[in-house]
Structures are given as structure tokens and as C-alpha cells.
C-alpha positions in Angstrom: 132.6 17.3 230.0 132.8 20.0 227.3 134.7 17.5 225.1 131.9 15.0 225.5 129.3 17.6 224.6 131.3 18.7 221.5 131.5 15.2 220.3 127.8 14.6 220.8 127.0 17.9 218.8 129.4 16.8 216.0 127.7 13.3 215.9 124.2 15.0 215.8 125.1 17.3 212.9 126.6 14.5 210.8 123.7 12.2 211.5 121.2 14.8 210.6 123.0 15.7 207.4 123.2 12.0 206.4 119.5 11.5 207.1 118.6 14.6 205.0 120.8 13.3 202.2 119.2 9.8 202.3 115.7 11.4 202.4 116.5 13.6 199.4 117.8 10.6 197.4 114.7 8.6 198.3 112.4 11.5 197.4 114.2 12.1 194.1 113.9 8.4 193.2 110.3 8.3 194.1 109.5 11.4 192.0 111.4 9.9 189.1 109.6 6.6 189.2 106.2 8.3 189.6 106.8 10.6 186.6 107.6 7.6 184.4 104.5 6.9 182.3 104.3 3.1 182.7 102.3 1.1 180.1 99.8 -1.5 181.3 102.0 -4.3 179.8 105.0 -3.2 181.8 103.0 -2.5 185.0 101.5 -5.9 184.8 104.9 -7.6 184.3 106.3 -5.7 187.3 103.3 -6.7 189.5 103.3 -10.3 188.4 107.0 -10.8 188.6 109.6 -8.0 187.9 111.6 -8.7 184.7 114.8 -6.7 184.4 114.6 -6.6 180.6 111.1 -5.2 180.6 111.9 -2.5 183.1 115.0 -1.6 181.0 113.0 -1.5 177.8 110.4 0.9 179.4 113.1 3.2 180.8 114.7 3.2 177.4 111.4 4.2 175.7 110.8 6.9 178.4 114.2 8.5 177.7 113.8 8.2 173.9 110.6 9.6 172.6 111.2 8.2 169.1 110.0 4.8 170.5 106.3 5.6 169.9 104.8 2.2 170.6 105.6 -0.8 172.6 106.3 -2.7 169.4 108.8 -0.2 168.1 111.7 -2.0 169.6 112.5 -5.6 170.5 112.7 -6.4 174.2 116.3 -6.9 175.3 117.5 -9.2 178.0 120.3 -7.6 180.0 121.5 -11.0 181.1 121.6 -12.3 177.5 123.4 -9.2 176.3 126.0 -9.6 179.1 126.5 -13.3 178.1 126.8 -12.5 174.4 129.3 -9.7 175.1 131.4 -11.8 177.3 131.5 -14.9 175.1 130.7 -13.7 171.6 128.2 -16.6 171.5 124.5 -16.3 170.6 122.8 -19.4 172.1 120.0 -19.4 169.4 122.6 -19.4 166.6 124.8 -22.6 166.6 127.2 -20.9 164.1 128.6 -18.8 166.9 129.8 -21.9 168.8 132.0 -23.0 165.8 132.8 -19.7 164.0 136.3 -19.4 165.4 137.1 -23.1 165.3 136.2 -23.9 161.7 138.0 -22.0 158.9 135.7 -19.7 157.0 132.7 -20.8 159.0 132.1 -17.2 160.0 131.5 -16.6 156.3 127.8 -17.6 157.0 127.3 -14.9 159.6 124.7 -12.4 158.2 125.9 -12.4 154.7 122.8 -13.6 152.9 120.8 -10.8 151.4 117.8 -12.7 149.9 117.2 -16.3 150.9 115.7 -18.5 148.2 113.4 -21.5 148.9 115.0 -23.7 151.5 118.1 -21.5 151.9 119.8 -21.0 155.3 123.3 -20.7 156.6 123.9 -24.4 156.0 123.0 -24.2 152.3 125.0 -21.2 151.2 127.6 -21.7 148.4 130.9 -23.3 149.2 133.9 -22.0 147.3 136.1 -24.4 145.4 139.0 -25.5 147.6 142.4 -24.2 146.9 143.3 -26.8 144.4 147.1 -27.3 143.9 148.3 -26.4 140.4 149.8 -29.8 139.9 146.4 -31.4 140.5 144.7 -29.0 138.1 147.3 -29.6 135.4 146.9 -33.4 135.7 143.5 -33.7 134.0 141.1 -36.5 134.8 139.4 -38.8 132.3 135.9 -37.6 131.4 132.7 -39.4 130.7 130.1 -38.4 128.1 129.5 -37.5 124.6 131.8 -35.0 123.0 128.8 -33.8 120.9 127.0 -32.6 124.0 127.8 -29.0 123.2 127.8 -28.0 119.5 128.6 -24.6 118.1 125.9 -22.3 116.8 126.7 -23.1 113.2 126.2 -26.8 113.8 122.8 -26.5 115.4 121.5 -23.8 113.1 121.4 -21.0 115.6 122.2 -17.5 114.2 124.8 -15.5 116.1 123.9 -11.8 116.3 126.7 -9.6 115.0 126.6 -7.1 117.9 127.9 -8.6 121.1 126.3 -7.2 124.2 126.9 -9.9 126.8 130.3 -11.2 127.9 130.5 -14.7 129.5 133.7 -15.9 131.1 134.8 -18.3 133.8 137.3 -17.3 136.6 137.4 -20.9 137.7 137.0 -22.6 134.3 138.2 -25.9 135.7 135.2 -26.3 138.0 133.4 -29.4 136.8 130.7 -31.9 137.8 131.2 -35.4 139.2 128.9 -37.1 136.7 131.4 -36.1 134.0 134.5 -37.3 135.8 135.5 -41.0 135.7 136.1 -42.6 139.1 135.3 -39.3 140.9 134.5 -39.8 144.6 134.6 -36.4 146.4 133.7 -32.8 145.6 137.4 -32.1 145.2 137.5 -34.5 142.3 135.0 -32.3 140.3 137.7 -30.5 138.2 138.5 -30.8 134.5 140.2 -28.7 131.8 138.0 -30.2 129.1 135.7 -27.3 128.2 132.9 -29.8 127.2 132.7 -31.1 130.8 133.4 -28.1 133.0 131.6 -24.8 133.5 132.7 -23.5 130.1 130.1 -26.0 128.7 127.5 -24.2 130.8 128.6 -20.9 129.3 128.4 -22.4 125.8 124.9 -23.5 126.4 123.9 -20.1 127.8 125.5 -18.4 124.7 123.4 -20.5 122.4 120.2 -19.8 124.4 120.8 -16.1 124.3 121.7 -16.1 120.6 118.3 -17.8 120.0 116.7 -14.8 121.9 118.6 -12.4 119.6 121.2 -11.4 122.2 124.8 -11.3 121.0 127.3 -13.0 123.3 131.1 -13.0 123.4 132.2 -16.2 125.3 135.7 -16.4 126.7 136.6 -20.1 126.7 140.1 -19.6 128.2 141.5 -22.6 130.0 142.3 -20.8 133.3 144.6 -23.6 134.5 146.9 -22.9 131.5 146.5 -19.1 131.9 147.6 -19.3 135.6 150.3 -21.9 135.1 151.9 -20.0 132.2 152.5 -17.0 134.6 153.5 -19.0 137.6 150.2 -18.2 139.4 148.0 -20.4 141.6 144.3 -21.0 142.2 144.0 -18.0 144.5 145.1 -15.7 141.6 142.2 -16.7 139.3 140.2 -13.5 139.7 143.3 -11.4 139.1 144.1 -13.3 136.0 140.5 -13.3 134.8 140.5 -9.5 135.3 143.0 -9.2 132.4 140.6 -10.9 130.0 137.5 -8.9 131.1 139.4 -5.6 130.9 140.7 -6.4 127.5 137.2 -7.4 126.2 135.6 -4.2 127.6 138.3 -2.1 126.0 137.9 -3.7 122.6 134.1 -3.9 122.5 132.2 -0.8 123.8 128.9 -2.6 123.1 129.5 -5.1 126.0 126.9 -4.3 128.6 126.5 -7.3 130.8 129.3 -9.3 132.3 128.6 -12.9 133.5 131.1 -15.0 135.4 129.8 -18.6 135.6 130.8 -20.9 138.5 129.9 -24.2 140.0 129.1 -24.6 143.7 130.7 -27.3 145.9 127.5 -28.1 147.8 125.9 -31.5 147.2 122.8 -32.6 145.3 120.2 -32.2 148.0 121.1 -28.5 148.2 121.7 -27.8 144.6 118.8 -29.6 142.9 115.1 -29.0 142.7 112.2 -30.4 140.7 109.8 -27.9 139.1 106.7 -29.1 137.2 108.3 -32.6 136.8 111.7 -31.4 135.6 114.9 -31.5 137.6 117.0 -28.4 137.7 120.4 -27.4 139.0 119.7 -24.5 141.4 121.3 -21.1 140.8 122.8 -18.6 143.2 123.9 -15.0 142.7 127.0 -13.6 144.4 127.6 -9.9 144.7 130.9 -8.3 145.9 130.3 -5.7 148.6 133.7 -4.1 148.1 133.0 -3.2 144.5 132.3 0.5 143.6 129.4 -0.8 141.6 128.0 -2.8 144.5 124.6 -1.2 144.7 123.8 -1.4 141.0 125.1 -5.0 140.7 123.0 -5.9 143.8 119.9 -4.4 142.2 120.5 -6.4 139.0 120.9 -9.6 141.0 117.8 -8.9 143.0 115.7 -8.2 139.9 116.8 -11.4 138.2 116.3 -13.3 141.4 112.7 -12.1 141.8 111.9 -12.9 138.2 113.3 -16.4 138.6 111.3 -16.9 141.8 108.1 -15.9 140.2 108.4 -18.0 137.1 110.6 -20.9 138.5 109.9 -21.0 142.2 112.8 -22.4 144.1 115.2 -22.4 141.2 117.3 -19.6 142.7 118.8 -20.1 146.1 119.1 -16.3 146.5 121.5 -13.4 146.4 124.6 -13.5 148.5 126.7 -10.4 149.5 130.4 -11.1 150.2 133.1 -8.8 151.4 136.8 -9.1 151.9 136.4 -11.0 155.2 134.7 -14.0 153.4 136.3 -14.0 149.9 137.6 -11.8 147.1 135.0 -9.1 147.9 135.1 -7.6 144.4 135.0 -10.4 141.9 135.9 -8.0 139.1 132.5 -6.4 139.4 134.0 -3.0 139.7 134.7 -3.2 135.9 131.0 -3.0 135.1 127.8 -2.0 136.9 126.0 -4.8 135.2 128.1 -7.7 136.5 126.8 -11.1 137.5 128.5 -13.9 139.3 126.3 -16.9 138.8 126.7 -20.3 140.6 125.1 -22.9 138.4 124.4 -26.1 140.3 126.7 -28.1 142.4 129.2 -31.0 142.1 126.5 -33.6 141.7 124.4 -32.1 139.0 124.1 -33.8 135.6 123.9 -32.4 132.0 120.1 -32.5 131.9 119.8 -30.5 135.1 122.4 -28.0 134.0 120.7 -27.5 130.6 117.3 -27.0 132.2 118.6 -24.4 134.5 120.5 -22.6 131.8 117.4 -22.5 129.6 115.4 -21.0 132.5 118.1 -18.4 133.3 118.3 -17.5 129.6 114.5 -17.1 129.5 114.5 -14.7 132.5 117.6 -12.8 131.5 116.5 -12.2 127.9 113.1 -10.9 129.1 114.9 -8.6 131.5 117.4 -7.6 128.8 114.9 -6.6 126.2 112.7 -4.8 128.8 115.8 -2.7 129.8 116.5 -2.0 126.1 113.0 -0.7 125.6 113.2 1.6 128.7 116.6 3.0 127.7 115.5 3.7 124.1 112.6 5.9 125.4 
């Protein structure tokens, strides 16, 4: 009998303690919920149909007073976050479905700094493929007039004695399909003939800048020969080009701007635009994030991009930041805090389109150049 009474007493004490604990928890929860200052928007969403992400957002704001207004932070779906965390897939971004399957496709993830007209992740620059050295050495037959690019002396342009701009081509063999006989694919747009590859674009820019009173030193090195002579391959182009840039800077202290001219591998619909009845090969600026001069070089590219957009709307496709994960990452831009890597057109652009774009860039660049000169002289 005493044993039964003891058991009942023990059961009563435990039941009472458990009831008190539950009551305390309920009371504490009620007090916490009551003290939360709920906005009308959140209250309405709870009344009409509770949404976990709205409640989560309100609780986050209540705990963090820096969230002053309801618009200070985007609403976050807990279920969406869980899905993205588990799968690394963002449903609204198709790139995430293919990023791991397609080589270098992840390159397009969040790397564009300023998007030009009609620019998105499908229209960003495409690097030249890793062209085998034996294919580069075996030059293709070109189409065109060898008088397309004349020297300054031939066209009457005066070359300023002081050289302040250095133009070179890490991938000098990048060419354009309209210049190559029987060319079919983007990979066929290569040539060692400087009158039909990106060196010809550099020559045109040199003449344009000379006409604006800006002295230019143009490196016309055949990069195929420069690489092959040292047993190097396509991937070593930036390293080899670095030798030339370093040597030029060491021998001429007046060199202020360094411009590396390339050609994009995108097709004509992406790289061509008509402005005021004239067809242009579109431009794109690339800035290496890993360079010690990244911020200054980015600012330079941004300034030129804005000027182009104002005077030649749509000519520039924007400014692209690239780190080690998506390319070289430096592009020799650590050698100068006024370095420019400029993509001029794509594989389908013709001479007229390239010349029009080069004229436009020279117009903008010279305006910027002389303005900076004026500021620095004060």
C-alpha cells in the first residue's frame, strides 16, 4: 500500500513539473511573439496564408536593427535556399544547369562588370581556342588588297617623336574570316600575315592616334614565330608578350598607355552593330582581377566605356573582369596602371567594320588622353 502511494506521489510530482515546464515554454513563446513588432505587410501575409520566407524575413529584421525598412533586404525563400545549397543550381539561371558539364561555361558566372547594349552571359567574349602550334605555323591563304594598311609616310600622316602609347598583340595570329580563303569555322580565323590579322587593327589605330597628335610605338611581332622559336605553345602567349612589354617600358619611360588588341571568337550577330547608317565591329574591354593595378585599370576601362556609350551607343559591349578561374587573370596589366585589353570585333567582321570601330575608339581615346594631359599639367 505504501509502495503504491509512493509511486502515485512520484508520478504526481513529475507530471506537475512537466506541466509547469510546458507552460513556461508556451508563455515564453507567447511573450516573444507578442513583443515582435510586426509590420502590416507581414501580418497580412500571415493572416491570408502564412509564408515561411516572409516570417523568416521579419524575424531577421527584428533581430537586426540595421534593416530599417521593409525594402532594405530582399525576401528570401527558405525552400529555395535549401534547394540551391543542396544542388548548386539556381532555377532562374540556366547557366547553373550546365556550368560543370561544359568546359569554361562557369566563366560567365557573375564576371561582367558593365553590360553594354544587348550584352548578357550568352554574348560575352570567347577566348581563342588552344590552337596547336603546327596549325599556326601552317599559314592560310589570305584574301584582300595588300595596300589596305599603309605606313604613315605613305598616307602623309606625321608620326609624333615622343611615343606615349604602346600597342601590341599577345595573340597576333587572331584574324577574321573575310580575310581567309576557304575559311569555314571560327577556328579558321588565324593568320600570320600582319595585313590580315589583329596587327592590321593595331596599325590602323596607330595611324588614327598619330593624326590626333599622340605618339605610338606599335609592336608588330609575329607571336607564332616568337613562341615557336622558344618551343612554346599558344597558352604561353601572355608570358612571351610580357617580355616585349617589359622591354618597351624599360627603354621608353614616356610610354603611359599599354593597349593589347585582340579579336573575339563570337559571331557576327553579337559583334556587329549599325550606328547612324554605318556598320561597326563591336568592342569589349577585359580587365584582369589578379593584377595589382586592377582598380586603376578598371577605372580606365570604365571611363572609356562610358564615353563610347555616350557618343557611339552600343559600340562597346562592356567591361569584363576576369580572374584566374576563368583565364590568365593578369594579362600583363600589372606592368602598368593604364593597361587596356581591347577585343575588336569577332571572327566575321570585315575591314570596313573594323576601320569604323578603330576610328571611333581613337576618337574617344584621344579625347580622354588629352583631357588627362590637361589635368596632370595643372
